[in-house]
LOVOLO-661173 format. One line per field, with one value per residue (C-alpha): x, y, z; residue number from 1; residue in one letter. Coordinates in Angstrom, 1 decimal. Layout:
c1 = c(X,...);
c2 = c(Y,...);
c3 = c(Z,...);
nr = c(NUM,...);
rest = c(a,...);
This chain:
c1 = c(16.1,14.3,14.7,12.4,11.9,9.1,8.4,7.5,6.3,7.8,11.6,12.9,13.3,14.6,13.6,14.4,12.2,13.3,12.0,9.1,8.1,7.4,5.7,3.5,2.7,1.4,-0.5,-2.8,-2.9,-5.1,-7.0,-8.0,-9.0,-10.8,-13.2,-13.8,-15.3,-17.0,-19.3,-19.2,-18.2,-15.0,-12.4,-11.0,-7.6,-6.4,-2.5,-1.4,1.7,3.7,5.7,9.1,7.9,8.1,4.3,4.0,6.7,5.0,1.6,3.2,4.8,1.3,0.5,3.5,3.1,-0.5,-0.1,2.2,-0.4,-3.0,-5.1,-4.6,-4.5,-4.6,-2.4,-3.7,-2.5,-4.1,-1.7,-3.6,-5.9,-3.9,-5.4,-4.6,-1.3,-3.0,-5.1,-1.8,-0.2,-3.2,-4.4,-2.9,-2.7,-2.6,0.0,1.0,-0.6,0.7,-1.1,1.5,1.5,0.1,3.0,5.3,4.1,2.6,2.0,0.0,-3.4,-4.8,-3.3,-5.7,-8.6,-10.9,-14.4,-13.0,-11.6,-14.2,-16.2,-14.0,-13.6,-17.2,-17.1,-14.7,-17.4,-20.1,-18.8,-17.1,-14.9,-14.1,-11.1,-8.5,-6.0,-2.3,0.2,2.8,6.1,7.4,4.7,4.2,0.7,-2.9,-3.3,-6.9,-8.3,-4.5,-5.9,-8.8,-9.8,-11.4,-9.6,-12.0,-9.1,-8.0,-5.2,-5.4,-2.2,-1.8,-0.2,-3.7,-6.0,-6.1,-5.7,-7.7,-8.8,-11.7,-13.0,-10.0,-11.7,-14.6,-12.7,-12.5,-15.9,-15.3,-12.5,-12.6,-9.0,-6.7,-3.0,-0.6,3.3,4.9,8.4,10.7,11.4,15.1,14.4,12.5,14.0,17.1,14.6,12.2,15.1,16.4,12.9,13.2,16.7,15.2,12.7,14.9,15.4,18.9,20.5,19.8,16.2,15.6,16.5,14.3,11.3,12.0,12.6,9.6,7.2,7.8,8.7,5.8,3.6,5.4,4.7,1.4,0.5,2.5,0.9,-2.7,-3.6,-6.8,-5.8,-5.5,-6.3,-2.8,0.3,3.9,6.7,9.8,13.0,16.5,15.4,12.9,9.1,7.4,3.5,1.4,-1.5,-4.4);
c2 = c(15.2,15.9,13.9,13.7,12.6,10.5,8.3,4.8,2.4,4.4,4.6,7.7,6.9,9.0,9.3,11.2,11.2,13.3,17.0,16.0,13.3,15.2,18.2,15.3,14.2,17.9,17.8,14.6,16.2,19.3,16.7,14.4,17.9,19.2,15.7,16.4,19.6,18.8,16.0,17.2,13.8,12.1,11.2,7.8,6.6,3.1,2.6,-1.0,-2.0,-5.5,-5.8,-3.4,-1.3,1.6,2.5,3.5,6.1,6.9,7.8,9.9,11.8,12.7,13.9,16.1,17.9,18.1,20.2,22.2,23.0,23.8,20.5,17.5,14.1,11.6,8.8,5.8,2.2,-1.6,-3.2,-2.2,-5.0,-7.5,-10.5,-9.9,-12.1,-13.9,-15.4,-15.6,-17.7,-19.9,-20.5,-21.9,-21.7,-24.0,-23.4,-25.3,-28.6,-27.7,-26.7,-23.8,-22.2,-18.5,-17.0,-18.3,-16.4,-13.5,-10.7,-12.8,-12.2,-14.8,-13.6,-10.1,-9.8,-8.9,-8.5,-5.7,-3.8,-3.6,-2.4,0.0,0.9,1.5,3.6,5.8,7.0,6.9,8.8,12.1,11.1,7.8,5.8,3.9,1.1,0.9,-2.1,-1.4,-3.5,-3.2,-5.0,-7.0,-7.0,-4.3,-1.1,0.0,3.5,5.0,8.0,9.9,10.3,13.7,14.7,15.3,13.0,9.6,7.8,4.2,2.5,-1.7,-4.8,-6.0,-3.3,-4.1,-7.8,-10.2,-12.7,-13.5,-11.4,-8.8,-8.0,-6.7,-3.5,-1.5,-0.6,1.6,3.8,6.7,6.7,3.5,3.3,0.6,0.7,-1.5,-2.7,-5.5,-8.6,-7.5,-3.8,-4.9,-8.0,-5.8,-3.5,-6.4,-8.2,-4.8,-4.6,-7.9,-6.9,-3.5,-5.9,-8.0,-10.9,-12.4,-12.1,-15.8,-15.5,-12.1,-13.9,-17.5,-15.5,-13.0,-16.2,-18.1,-15.5,-12.1,-12.6,-15.0,-12.3,-10.1,-12.8,-13.0,-9.2,-8.5,-11.6,-11.0,-7.5,-5.7,-2.4,1.1,4.4,5.6,3.4,4.5,2.4,2.1,1.5,1.7,3.6,6.4,6.6,7.9,8.6,7.0,7.8,6.1);
c3 = c(-8.2,-5.0,-2.0,1.0,4.4,6.1,8.9,7.5,10.1,13.0,10.6,9.4,5.4,2.8,-1.0,-4.3,-7.1,-10.0,-10.8,-13.4,-11.3,-8.5,-10.7,-12.4,-8.6,-8.0,-11.5,-10.5,-6.9,-8.5,-10.5,-7.6,-5.5,-8.4,-8.9,-4.8,-4.9,-8.1,-6.7,-3.1,-2.0,-0.8,-3.8,-3.0,-4.5,-5.0,-5.0,-5.8,-5.8,-4.9,-1.7,-1.3,-4.5,-2.1,-2.3,1.7,0.8,-2.4,-0.8,1.8,-0.9,-2.5,1.1,1.4,-1.6,-1.0,1.9,0.5,-2.1,0.5,-0.9,1.6,0.4,3.5,2.9,4.7,4.3,4.4,6.6,9.3,8.5,8.9,11.0,14.6,15.4,17.6,14.6,12.5,15.2,15.3,11.6,8.2,4.8,1.9,-1.0,-3.6,-2.3,1.3,4.4,6.1,9.4,8.2,10.3,8.1,4.8,6.7,4.5,1.7,0.7,3.9,6.4,5.8,7.2,4.1,4.7,7.5,4.9,2.7,5.4,6.3,2.2,1.9,5.4,3.0,0.9,3.3,6.7,6.7,9.8,11.2,12.7,10.7,12.1,11.5,11.6,13.8,12.5,16.0,17.5,14.6,14.9,14.7,16.3,16.2,16.0,15.2,12.5,12.4,8.8,7.5,4.3,1.0,-1.0,0.5,-1.0,0.3,-0.7,-0.4,-2.3,-2.7,-3.7,-7.4,-7.4,-9.7,-7.3,-5.6,-3.4,-3.9,-7.2,-5.8,-3.7,-7.1,-7.3,-3.8,-5.1,-8.2,-9.3,-9.3,-9.6,-10.1,-9.0,-11.6,-10.5,-11.6,-9.4,-8.9,-7.6,-5.2,-3.6,-1.9,0.0,1.0,2.3,4.4,5.7,7.5,9.1,10.4,11.4,13.9,11.6,11.4,7.6,6.8,8.1,6.3,2.9,3.7,4.3,1.1,-1.0,0.6,1.1,-0.2,-3.9,-4.1,-3.1,-5.6,-8.5,-7.6,-7.5,-11.0,-12.4,-11.5,-11.6,-12.7,-14.9,-13.2,-14.3,-14.0,-14.1,-12.1,-13.4,-11.5,-13.2,-11.8,-8.9,-10.7,-10.9,-14.3,-14.7,-17.6,-17.4,-19.2);
nr = c(1,2,3,4,5,6,7,8,9,10,11,12,13,14,15,16,17,18,19,20,21,22,23,24,25,26,27,28,29,30,31,32,33,34,35,36,37,38,39,40,41,42,43,44,45,46,47,48,49,50,51,52,53,54,55,56,57,58,59,60,61,62,63,64,65,66,67,68,69,70,71,72,73,74,75,76,77,78,79,80,81,82,83,84,85,86,87,88,89,90,91,92,93,94,95,96,97,98,99,100,101,102,103,104,105,106,107,108,109,110,111,112,113,114,115,116,117,118,119,120,121,122,123,124,125,126,127,128,129,130,131,132,133,134,135,136,137,138,139,140,141,142,143,144,145,146,147,148,149,150,151,152,153,154,155,156,157,158,159,160,161,162,163,164,165,166,167,168,169,170,171,172,173,174,175,176,177,178,179,180,181,182,183,184,185,186,187,188,189,190,191,192,193,194,195,196,197,198,199,200,201,202,203,204,205,206,207,208,209,210,211,212,213,214,215,216,217,218,219,220,221,222,223,224,225,226,227,228,229,230,231,232,233,234,235,236,237,238,239,240,241,242,243,244);
rest = c(x,x,x,x,x,x,x,x,x,x,x,x,x,x,x,x,x,x,x,x,x,x,x,x,x,x,x,x,x,x,x,x,x,x,x,x,x,x,x,x,x,x,x,x,x,x,x,x,x,x,x,x,x,x,x,x,x,x,x,x,x,x,x,x,x,x,x,x,x,x,x,x,x,x,x,x,x,x,x,x,x,x,x,x,x,x,x,x,x,x,x,x,x,x,x,x,x,x,x,x,x,x,x,x,x,x,x,x,x,x,x,x,x,x,x,x,x,x,x,x,x,x,x,x,x,x,x,x,x,x,x,x,x,x,x,x,x,x,x,x,x,x,x,x,x,x,x,x,x,x,x,x,x,x,x,x,x,x,x,x,x,x,x,x,x,x,x,x,x,x,x,x,x,x,x,x,x,x,x,x,x,x,x,x,x,x,x,x,x,x,x,x,x,x,x,x,x,x,x,x,x,x,x,x,x,x,x,x,x,x,x,x,x,x,x,x,x,x,x,x,x,x,x,x,x,x,x,x,x,x,x,x,x,x,x,x,x,x,x,x,x,x,x,x);
């Protein structure tokens, strides 16, 4: 196993991957760069996964490995397309016949500004340089114009990029390669609770949010997803790539 360190949402995170997986990841980077060079256009890769599956860390792994090869794959996230906190605090979401405050289910598809995300994804294919927003987990809000996007290959990670629901199912047309990170619900529950604890919730609050919101989103992503070009399986803490 190889261990890497990344800054994820302002927190230092360690992650370990098998030698075989790292080798596969390096080969994928070569394929993506060849596609960009052959086409003369930016290649956009989607990496979709349920909450807590480790997609942000995985995207940073691809970015780090690519830099080592001199073939930069720029990792971007869709979390910067949450609605602004002021919007979330004043809007509601319909779920199972009930109207809930959006802040209680933040992270669900409805808490994202889809139209803005779609506009930026289109711009990835049209503009050589653009500024990308971030989500600051310490501020619990979106911060605009934080990342200068300039790489010929971009890896965009997010929960709902391959969601088989309107309007999310229109996004796939803008990517060149799609990846789905598949995981069992029990694999991510502990990670999701730990994330909320790091965000300042008390233990009982973290468990409640996980059960009432995060795991609902996990089931939604796993149960309603479009096919992907590449599937990465997370089993017993180890990642494995299956192409086709």
